[in-house]
C-alpha positions, 0 to 999 in steps of 0.5 A, a space after each residue: 114609130 114603135 114604142 117599147 116600154 121596160 124597166 131597163 134598156 141594156 146595150 150590148 149582147 156580149 157575155 157581160 150584157 147577157 149576164 147583166 140581163 140575167 141578174 136584173 131579171 132575177 130581180 123581177 125587172 123587165 129588160 130589153 137588150 139591143 145588139 148591133 150584130 146579127 143573130 137572134 137570141 136563139 141563134 148561134 153567135 155569127 162570130 165565134 169568140 174562140 177564147 176561154 175565161 177563168 172565172 174566179 171563186 167570187 164569180 162562180 158564187 155569183 153564177 150559182 146565185 143566178 141558178 146557171 152554174 150547174 149547166 156550165 159546170 159540165 164543161 168547166 175546168 177547175 183551176 186548182 193553182 196558178 203557177 207564176 214563173 220567170 223565164 231566163 231570156 238568155 238560157 230559155 230555162 225557168 229560173 224562178 217559180 211560185 205556185 198559188 194553190 187553192 188548198 192554201 185558202 181552203 178551197 177546192 179550186 181558185 176558179 173554173 176555166 170556161 169557153 166563152 162560146 159555151 158561156 154565151 150559148 148557155 146564157 142565150 138559152 136561159 134568157 130566151 125562155 124569160 118572158 120579161 126579156 126582149 132581145 133586138 139584134 141588128 139594132 143601133 142606138 141613135 139618140 138618147 133623151 133623158 127626162 125627169 122620170 125616164 129616158 127615151 132611146 131612139 134606134 136606127 130601126 125607128 124604135 122608141 124604147 122608154 125605160 128608167 135606166 139605160 146600161 152600156 155593156 157594149 164594149 170598149 167602143 161603147 155607143 152608149 158612152 159616146 151618146 152620153 158624152 162620157 170621156 175616156 182615158 186610154 193607155 196603149 202599151 204597144 202590145 198585142 195578144 195572140 190567143 189560141 189553144 194547144 195540145 201539150 205533152 205533159 198533163 196540166 194537172 188543173 194548173 194555170 201558168 203565167 210565164 214572164 220573160 220579156 214583152 209581156 206574159 205568156 199564160 196557159 189556162 187548162 181546158 176541159 176536153 172530151 178527148 185527151 183529158 189533161 193535155 189541152 190548154 188555152 194560151 194568151 201570148 202578149 208581146 210587142 207587135 214586131 215579135 207577134 208579127 214575126 211569130 205569125 209569119 212562122 208555119 204551124 210546126 215552127 210556131 208550135 216549136 216556138 211556143 214550146 220554148 216560150 213556155 220554158 217546156 213547162 208542159 213539154 212539147 206543144 202543138 197548136 190546135 186552133 186558129 191564131 187571133 190577135 187583139 190590141 192590149 190597152 188599158 181604158 177607163 171611162 172618166 165616170 161610170 154614170 150619166 143622166 139615167 145612164 150607167 156603164 158596165 164592163 168594158 164600156 167602163 173599164 178595159 184591162 190587159 189580160 193578166 190575172 183573170 181580172 177582165 170579166 171577173 171585174 165585170 161580174 162584180 160590176 153586175 153584182 154591185 148593181 144588183 146589191 144597190 137595186 135591192 138596197 136603194 130601190 124600194 119601188 121601180 119608179 126610183 130606178 135610175 135616179 140621180 141618188 141611185 147613179 151616185 151610189 154606183 159611182 161611189 161604190 165602183 169608181 175607186 175599186 176599179 181604179 185601184 185594180 186597174 193600177 195593179 194590173 198596169 204595174 204587173 204588165 209593166 213589170 212583165 214587159 221589160 228584161 232590164 237586169 234590175 227589173 229581172 232581178 226584182 221580179 225574181 226576188 219577188 217570186 222567191 219571197 212569195 214562194 217562201 212566205 205562205 202568209 204573203 202568198 195568201 194575201 196576194 191571192 185574196 187581193 187578186 180574187 176578192 174585192 172589199 164590200 164598198 162602204 157605199 153599199 
């Protein structure tokens, strides 16, 4: 049995796992990353994601600190404002709107929209050049054996990996979470999300749109393209499965017409340009984020509906806090992964994530129903926000920034 020794074993080669690896390597730690899927670190991912991520200002600052933002910027679309609108189900007309502008916070942009495939590709290129990084594809963990000073991981390829800490960044169906016997709570919204890209008649003007009707929001996020600049956006449409399946049964022209109407013609006529991908919408929370020399990050720890760009941005915050704790608490590498360190991470992250998930849960619930009292409350809330700059700025800061934990 081959033995590999490192400071940290990281399970999961997706964006969150690669970002965590980059951050940990920047602290001078050695990292082994294992991924179930085929495809080495220098190879193009066998499964193209097709989605994009709105990286908010704090995440951009984090990427800058890692020295990788400049390469990403060339294909990143600035998000200068977020427009939240209510679409009247009876008339199909947008009857209430509130715009959250970066300029109100003295920012040039609230964030940037970046293709997931491009972000993953750039991270892979960067990591492949680091001598302290080992990437093992087509590998799965079979057993974890925590000891006093380290933890042993046994893989399906008969490899023994000895590390100080095992990090799970392997998604909502996390192997690490299962091997650590950490329970999870899952809430199924009976919703599905369709993800695709459109070309639209009007310029997006660097604006993102969340349009509420019933069943869930329809979100438009502007894309940066070489051709037709300002006329392409990514779409996330959330609705009940029966409505999603009805939409999927439409031909391309009929579906394009449907999206034009569902967006209240806010960007004029729309034409679908990519394949439609369907995902379940759930909330999921690990009952704890740490085990014996084990730590959970990103969707291994928490899953949220795709509202308000909270998903990957919360994962970036997980990584940032982990790095801050290592800097503050780990005076030498022998202490990495001990019980005091893990308790500090749990205390620093647990309450913050739970409160953020509750906010996203409530927003999604409000977006799902078209009962008159809920519609009236939704419109009243948008009107109040639109007329009150201080309240608007408070909501923007709440969505973008998290308070520094008292446990750091």
